[in-house]
C-alpha positions as CSV (number, residue, x, y, z in Angstrom):
1,M,16.1,-3.0,2.1
2,P,16.8,-1.8,5.6
3,A,16.1,-4.1,8.5
4,A,12.5,-4.5,9.8
5,P,11.3,-1.5,11.9
6,P,12.8,-1.3,15.3
7,A,11.0,-3.0,18.2
8,P,10.2,-0.9,21.3
9,G,13.0,-2.7,23.2
10,T,15.7,-1.7,20.7
11,G,18.7,0.0,22.3
12,E,19.9,3.4,21.4
13,S,23.0,2.3,19.5
14,E,20.8,-0.2,17.4
15,L,18.3,2.5,16.6
16,L,21.0,5.0,15.5
17,A,22.6,2.2,13.4
18,Y,19.2,1.6,11.8
19,L,18.8,5.3,11.0
20,E,22.3,5.3,9.5
21,R,21.3,2.4,7.1
22,L,18.1,4.3,6.3
23,E,20.2,7.4,5.5
24,E,22.2,5.4,3.0
25,R,19.0,4.0,1.5
26,F,17.7,7.6,1.1
27,A,20.9,8.7,-0.7
28,S,20.8,5.8,-3.1
29,R,17.0,5.7,-3.9
30,D,15.2,8.9,-3.2
31,P,16.9,11.2,-5.7
32,E,15.4,9.1,-8.5
33,L,12.1,8.1,-6.8
34,R,11.3,11.5,-5.2
35,A,9.0,9.9,-2.7
36,F,9.9,12.5,0.0
37,L,9.9,16.2,-0.1
38,P,13.4,17.7,0.2
39,E,14.6,18.4,3.8
40,P,18.1,19.6,4.6
41,G,19.5,17.9,7.7
42,R,16.8,15.2,7.8
43,F,18.9,12.6,9.5
44,D,20.5,15.0,11.9
45,R,17.0,15.8,13.0
46,L,16.0,12.2,13.2
47,R,19.0,11.2,15.3
48,A,18.3,14.1,17.7
49,E,14.6,13.1,18.0
50,A,15.6,9.4,18.6
51,R,17.9,10.4,21.5
52,R,15.0,12.4,23.0
53,R,12.8,9.4,22.8
54,F,15.3,7.4,24.8
55,E,15.5,10.2,27.4
56,R,11.7,10.2,27.6
57,F,11.3,6.4,27.7
58,P,14.4,4.9,29.3
59,D,12.7,1.7,30.4
60,P,12.2,-0.7,27.4
61,A,9.1,-2.2,29.1
62,A,7.4,1.2,29.3
63,R,8.0,2.2,25.6
64,P,5.0,2.8,23.4
65,P,4.1,0.6,20.4
66,L,5.7,2.6,17.6
67,F,8.9,3.6,19.5
68,G,11.6,4.6,17.0
69,V,9.6,3.7,13.9
70,P,10.2,6.2,11.1
71,V,6.9,7.3,9.5
72,G,6.4,9.2,6.3
73,V,3.6,11.8,6.3
74,K,1.6,12.6,3.2
75,D,1.9,16.3,2.5
76,I,-1.8,17.1,3.2
77,F,-1.3,16.5,6.9
78,H,-0.2,19.4,9.1
79,V,2.9,18.6,11.1
80,D,4.5,21.1,13.5
81,G,7.7,22.4,12.0
82,F,6.9,21.4,8.4
83,P,5.1,23.5,5.7
84,T,2.1,22.0,4.0
85,A,1.7,22.5,0.2
86,A,-0.6,19.6,-0.6
87,G,1.2,19.0,-3.9
88,S,0.0,22.4,-5.1
89,R,1.4,25.7,-6.2
90,L,-0.6,27.6,-3.6
91,P,1.4,29.6,-0.9
92,P,2.0,27.2,2.0
93,E,0.8,29.9,4.4
94,E,-2.7,29.6,2.8
95,L,-2.9,26.0,3.8
96,A,-1.3,26.3,7.3
97,G,-3.1,24.9,10.4
98,P,-2.6,23.1,13.7
99,Q,-0.9,19.7,13.7
100,A,-3.1,16.8,12.6
101,G,-4.5,14.8,15.5
102,C,-3.4,11.5,13.9
103,V,0.2,12.8,13.7
104,T,0.1,13.7,17.4
105,R,-1.1,10.2,18.1
106,L,1.8,8.7,16.2
107,L,4.3,10.9,18.0
108,A,2.8,9.9,21.4
109,A,3.2,6.3,20.4
110,G,7.0,6.9,19.9
111,A,7.1,7.2,16.2
112,L,9.7,9.4,14.4
113,I,8.5,11.7,11.6
114,A,10.7,10.7,8.6
115,G,9.4,13.7,6.7
116,K,6.7,14.8,4.3
117,T,5.9,12.5,1.3
118,A,4.8,13.7,-2.1
119,T,1.2,13.7,-3.1
120,T,-0.9,14.5,-6.2
121,E,-2.3,18.0,-6.2
122,F,-4.8,18.3,-3.3
123,A,-5.0,14.5,-3.2
124,Y,-6.7,14.3,-6.6
125,F,-5.4,13.2,-10.0
126,A,-2.8,15.7,-11.1
127,P,0.4,13.6,-10.7
128,G,3.2,14.4,-8.3
129,P,6.9,13.8,-9.0
130,T,7.2,10.3,-7.5
131,R,8.2,7.2,-9.5
132,N,7.3,3.6,-8.9
133,P,9.9,2.0,-6.6
134,R,9.6,-1.4,-8.4
135,H,9.6,-0.1,-12.0
136,P,10.5,3.6,-12.1
137,G,9.0,4.1,-15.6
138,H,5.6,3.3,-14.2
139,T,3.2,5.3,-12.0
140,P,3.3,4.6,-8.2
141,G,-0.5,5.5,-8.2
142,G,-2.1,8.3,-6.4
143,S,-2.8,10.3,-4.4
144,S,-0.7,8.7,-1.6
145,S,2.1,8.2,-4.2
146,G,5.0,9.3,-2.1
147,S,3.9,7.3,0.9
148,A,3.5,4.1,-1.0
149,A,6.7,4.5,-2.9
150,A,8.6,5.4,0.3
151,V,7.5,2.1,2.0
152,G,8.0,0.1,-1.2
153,A,11.6,1.4,-1.6
154,G,12.4,0.8,2.1
155,L,12.8,4.4,2.9
156,C,10.4,4.0,5.9
157,P,8.4,1.0,7.1
158,L,5.2,3.0,7.7
159,A,3.5,6.1,6.1
160,L,0.3,8.0,6.5
161,G,-2.0,8.3,3.5
162,T,-5.6,9.2,2.7
163,Q,-8.2,7.7,0.4
164,T,-11.1,9.5,-1.1
165,I,-11.6,7.1,-4.0
166,G,-8.7,4.7,-4.1
167,S,-5.6,6.6,-2.9
168,I,-4.3,4.1,-0.4
169,C,-5.2,0.7,-1.7
170,R,-4.3,1.4,-5.4
171,P,-0.8,2.8,-4.8
172,A,-0.2,0.0,-2.2
173,A,-0.9,-2.5,-5.0
174,Y,1.2,-0.7,-7.5
175,C,4.2,-0.4,-5.1
176,G,3.9,-3.9,-3.7
177,V,3.1,-2.9,0.0
178,V,0.3,-3.2,2.4
179,G,-2.4,-0.5,2.4
180,F,-5.2,-0.1,5.0
181,K,-8.2,2.2,4.8
182,P,-10.2,2.2,8.1
183,T,-13.9,2.5,8.5
184,Y,-15.0,6.0,7.6
185,G,-14.6,8.2,10.7
186,R,-12.5,5.9,12.9
187,V,-9.5,8.2,12.4
188,P,-10.2,11.9,12.9
189,L,-9.6,14.2,10.0
190,D,-8.6,17.3,11.9
191,G,-5.4,18.9,10.6
192,V,-5.8,17.3,7.2
193,V,-6.3,19.4,4.0
194,P,-9.6,18.0,2.8
195,L,-10.7,16.9,-0.7
196,A,-14.2,15.6,0.0
197,P,-14.9,15.5,3.7
198,S,-17.7,12.9,3.5
199,L,-15.4,10.5,1.7
200,D,-11.9,11.3,3.0
201,H,-10.3,8.5,5.0
202,V,-7.0,8.6,6.9
203,G,-5.1,5.3,6.7
204,V,-1.6,3.8,6.3
205,L,0.8,2.2,3.9
206,A,3.0,-0.3,5.7
207,A,5.7,-3.0,5.2
208,S,3.5,-5.7,6.7
209,A,-0.1,-6.3,7.9
210,E,1.3,-6.6,11.4
211,L,2.7,-3.1,11.3
212,A,-0.4,-1.8,9.7
213,A,-2.4,-3.2,12.6
214,R,0.0,-1.8,15.2
215,A,-0.4,1.7,13.6
216,A,-4.2,1.3,13.3
217,A,-4.4,0.5,17.1
218,V,-2.8,3.9,17.7
219,L,-4.8,5.9,15.1
220,C,-8.3,4.5,15.2
221,D,-10.8,5.5,17.8
222,G,-12.1,2.7,20.1
223,W,-9.6,0.1,18.9
224,R,-10.3,-3.3,20.4
225,R,-7.4,-5.7,21.3
226,V,-7.8,-9.0,19.5
227,R,-8.0,-11.9,22.0
228,P,-7.9,-15.6,21.5
229,G,-10.9,-17.6,20.5
230,S,-12.3,-18.5,17.1
231,L,-15.2,-16.5,15.6
232,T,-16.8,-16.6,12.2
233,G,-18.6,-13.6,10.8
234,G,-16.1,-11.1,12.1
235,T,-18.3,-9.8,14.9
236,A,-16.7,-7.7,17.6
237,G,-16.8,-8.4,21.3
238,A,-20.0,-7.7,23.3
239,A,-21.2,-4.2,23.9
240,G,-18.7,-2.4,26.1
241,D,-16.1,-5.0,25.5
242,S,-12.7,-3.4,24.5
243,T,-11.5,-6.6,22.9
244,A,-12.3,-8.5,19.7
245,R,-12.0,-12.2,19.3
246,S,-9.3,-13.6,17.1
247,P,-11.2,-14.8,14.0
248,A,-11.3,-18.2,12.4
249,L,-10.6,-18.4,8.6
250,P,-13.2,-16.2,7.0
251,V,-15.4,-17.0,4.0
252,L,-14.3,-14.8,1.1
253,G,-16.9,-13.4,-1.3
254,V,-16.1,-12.6,-4.9
255,P,-18.5,-9.8,-6.1
256,E,-19.3,-11.1,-9.6
257,G,-20.8,-8.7,-12.1
258,P,-20.2,-5.3,-13.6
259,Y,-17.9,-4.1,-10.9
260,L,-15.5,-7.0,-11.2
261,E,-15.7,-6.7,-15.0
262,R,-13.9,-3.4,-14.7
263,A,-10.6,-5.2,-14.0
264,E,-8.2,-5.4,-16.9
265,P,-7.4,-8.9,-18.3
266,A,-4.0,-9.1,-16.6
267,G,-5.5,-7.9,-13.3
268,R,-8.3,-10.4,-13.5
269,R,-6.0,-13.2,-14.3
270,G,-3.8,-12.3,-11.3
271,F,-6.9,-12.1,-9.1
272,E,-8.1,-15.5,-10.1
273,A,-4.7,-16.9,-9.5
274,A,-4.7,-15.5,-6.0
275,C,-8.2,-16.9,-5.4
276,E,-7.1,-20.3,-6.6
277,R,-4.1,-20.2,-4.3
278,L,-6.2,-19.3,-1.3
279,A,-8.8,-22.0,-2.1
280,A,-5.9,-24.5,-2.3
281,A,-4.7,-23.4,1.1
282,G,-8.1,-24.1,2.7
283,W,-9.8,-20.7,2.5
284,K,-13.5,-20.8,1.4
285,V,-14.1,-18.6,-1.7
286,R,-17.7,-18.0,-2.8
287,R,-18.8,-16.2,-6.0
288,I,-21.8,-14.0,-5.4
289,P,-23.5,-11.7,-7.9
290,A,-23.1,-8.2,-6.5
291,L,-23.0,-4.5,-7.3
292,D,-25.2,-4.8,-10.3
293,D,-25.8,-1.1,-10.3
294,F,-22.1,-0.3,-10.2
295,E,-22.3,2.4,-12.9
296,A,-24.8,4.4,-10.8
297,I,-22.6,3.9,-7.7
298,E,-19.6,5.2,-9.5
299,R,-21.5,8.3,-10.8
300,R,-22.8,9.1,-7.3
301,H,-19.3,8.8,-5.7
302,R,-17.5,10.9,-8.3
303,R,-20.3,13.6,-8.3
304,L,-20.0,13.8,-4.5
305,V,-16.2,14.2,-4.7
306,A,-16.6,17.0,-7.2
307,A,-19.4,18.8,-5.2
308,E,-17.6,18.7,-1.9
309,A,-14.2,19.6,-3.4
310,A,-15.7,22.6,-5.1
311,A,-17.1,23.8,-1.7
312,V,-13.7,23.1,0.1
313,H,-11.8,25.1,-2.5
314,A,-14.2,27.9,-3.2
315,D,-12.2,30.6,-1.5
316,W,-8.7,29.3,-2.6
317,F,-9.9,28.8,-6.2
318,A,-11.4,32.3,-6.4
319,R,-8.0,33.8,-5.5
320,Y,-5.5,31.3,-7.0
321,G,-7.4,29.6,-9.8
322,D,-4.6,30.1,-12.3
323,R,-2.3,28.0,-10.0
324,Y,-4.5,24.9,-10.2
325,H,-3.7,21.9,-12.5
326,P,-6.2,21.5,-15.3
327,K,-7.4,18.1,-13.8
328,T,-8.2,19.7,-10.5
329,R,-9.7,22.7,-12.1
330,E,-12.0,20.5,-14.2
331,L,-13.2,18.7,-11.0
332,L,-14.0,21.9,-9.2
333,E,-15.8,23.4,-12.1
334,A,-17.9,20.3,-12.4
335,G,-18.7,20.3,-8.7
336,R,-20.1,23.8,-8.8
337,G,-22.9,22.5,-11.0
338,V,-24.2,19.8,-8.6
339,K,-27.7,20.7,-7.3
340,P,-28.3,20.5,-3.5
341,E,-31.0,17.9,-3.9
342,Q,-28.6,15.7,-6.0
343,L,-25.9,16.2,-3.4
344,A,-28.3,15.1,-0.6
345,A,-29.2,11.9,-2.6
346,D,-25.6,11.1,-3.3
347,L,-24.8,11.5,0.4
348,A,-27.7,9.2,1.4
349,G,-26.4,6.6,-1.1
350,R,-23.4,5.9,1.0
351,E,-25.3,4.4,3.9
352,E,-27.7,2.6,1.5
353,L,-24.9,0.9,-0.2
354,R,-23.2,-0.2,3.0
355,R,-26.5,-1.7,4.4
356,R,-27.0,-3.5,1.1
357,L,-23.5,-5.0,1.0
358,E,-23.6,-6.0,4.7
359,T,-27.1,-7.5,4.3
360,Q,-25.8,-9.6,1.4
361,M,-22.7,-10.7,3.5
362,T,-25.1,-12.0,6.2
363,A,-27.4,-13.7,3.7
364,E,-24.6,-15.4,1.9
365,G,-22.4,-16.2,4.9
366,I,-19.5,-14.0,3.7
367,D,-17.0,-12.5,6.1
368,L,-14.9,-10.5,3.6
369,W,-15.3,-9.3,0.1
370,V,-12.2,-9.9,-2.1
371,S,-11.4,-8.2,-5.3
372,P,-8.4,-6.8,-7.3
373,A,-6.9,-3.8,-5.5
374,A,-6.4,-2.1,-8.9
375,P,-7.7,-2.9,-12.4
376,G,-4.3,-4.3,-13.3
377,P,-0.6,-3.7,-12.8
378,P,0.7,-0.1,-12.6
379,P,0.4,1.7,-16.0
380,A,3.6,2.8,-17.8
381,G,4.4,6.5,-17.7
382,L,4.1,9.3,-15.1
383,D,1.4,11.5,-16.6
384,G,-1.4,9.6,-14.9
385,T,-2.0,7.7,-11.6
386,G,-4.1,4.8,-12.7
387,D,-7.8,4.1,-12.2
388,P,-9.2,3.9,-8.7
389,V,-12.4,2.2,-9.8
390,M,-11.8,-1.1,-7.9
391,N,-11.6,0.7,-4.6
392,L,-14.5,3.0,-5.2
393,P,-17.5,1.0,-3.8
394,W,-15.8,0.3,-0.5
395,T,-14.7,3.9,0.0
396,Y,-18.2,5.2,-0.9
397,A,-19.8,2.7,1.6
398,G,-17.2,3.7,4.3
399,M,-16.3,0.1,4.9
400,P,-12.7,-0.9,6.0
401,A,-10.5,-2.2,3.2
402,A,-6.9,-3.4,2.9
403,S,-4.6,-4.2,0.0
404,L,-2.1,-7.0,0.2
405,P,0.7,-7.8,-2.3
406,A,-0.5,-10.7,-4.5
407,G,2.0,-11.7,-7.1
408,R,3.2,-10.1,-10.2
409,S,2.1,-9.8,-13.8
410,R,4.1,-11.6,-16.5
411,S,6.1,-8.5,-17.1
412,G,7.1,-8.4,-13.4
413,L,4.7,-5.6,-12.3
414,P,3.1,-5.8,-8.8
415,L,-0.5,-6.9,-8.3
416,G,-2.6,-6.5,-5.2
417,L,-5.6,-8.3,-3.5
418,Q,-8.2,-6.1,-1.8
419,L,-10.2,-7.1,1.2
420,A,-13.3,-5.3,2.4
421,G,-15.1,-5.9,5.7
422,R,-18.0,-4.8,7.7
423,R,-18.2,-1.3,9.2
424,D,-16.2,-1.0,12.5
425,A,-14.8,-4.5,12.0
426,D,-11.3,-3.1,11.2
427,E,-9.7,-5.3,13.9
428,Q,-11.0,-8.5,12.3
429,L,-10.1,-7.3,8.8
430,L,-6.4,-6.7,9.8
431,A,-6.3,-10.0,11.8
432,W,-7.4,-11.8,8.7
433,A,-5.0,-9.8,6.5
434,A,-2.2,-11.0,8.6
435,E,-3.3,-14.6,8.1
436,L,-3.7,-14.1,4.3
437,E,-0.4,-12.3,3.9
438,P,1.9,-15.4,4.1
439,V,-0.3,-17.4,1.8
440,L,-0.2,-14.6,-0.8
441,A,3.5,-14.2,-0.3
442,E,3.9,-17.7,-1.8
443,I,2.7,-16.3,-5.2
444,A,4.3,-12.9,-4.7
445,G,7.7,-14.1,-5.8
446,G,6.4,-15.4,-9.1
447,A,4.5,-14.1,-12.0
448,A,0.7,-14.5,-12.2
449,P,-0.5,-15.8,-15.5
450,G,-1.2,-13.1,-18.1
């Protein structure tokens, strides 16, 4: 693996040496993994851009927080100078548009665009070309497959992704990296090819929770700096306060019931091993019956995805329907049959679920929900992307969620632990994730039972 991402104070020679090591890593890993879309002269461009960063920010003390950090960008984000295909066979000019605001924010923070990363077709289920960096015969997940694999393979320390059902947290778990999906709406969606606008979230895949938090501070609207002082419950600072208190150890709630029962045996055993490790380290873990109507929640979410995707693609599909993958075509055809009154009810269900989950958190004294980040380890084969069901309720409710590496299955495949917090408490969620990360790392090197 290349060295950790460069710090803002890194000198020019050190950054260029870092890029040279990264270029060697690309040459050895990406031809097999296919995490990035091909780009002739990628590292000549990166070196030139790095030199321009030093010209713009000669004083190390004045450099922005992501200075010199190479970032992969999922190929549904518009980036000036790069075509956007969204993993599809549609003409790129049909999808062209102004650069995404989140990309502009990263560039202003000093980041380097490492290139476009592969995605499933239109960020849905039709697999892209990417392989799992830990076990190439297994899926890397979807739809942020290239972004997760790129970080997992050490091709870049940070990458942009999106999640409409489970497309950040699931591939993060499968590839053994950190994934972060903010509260719905905290990162603007302009310049991103949509799938279902009411559910699409922009987030990141990262080599560490600390780097995910650094990126989130750049990407999210209204980010509050964490300041010292313990706090239970994850409440932000007072109204108008641009800081959030550094939280004490949170109470973790395990949502027992039909939702958790969707985890596979190996995934459930790995999750229980992680909970036991956290409890042994002093974290409070409470088991609370929750999401008893999970089947209805899942139906509402998937129907909403289909209906909104059908509306987004109506014009493109009318002209290029024969170029769509059968899985995407099936989604769009199902979405056209959703009645307006049903769509309105499914939209209203998002806020109802969030209120219910947060009310239960208050009543039970829970600060974070914890669950498996995927039903189990990454499935074998490349003809599917795995099941996003474990991520679905938190995405539907628009609550912030993160996935942390949490050990391996007996066969050596990665497992992940998922955290979900209150709306707009993203700062606390990532602060707690950074505290959890080293505890989980103690089991990450060994195999979970099962």
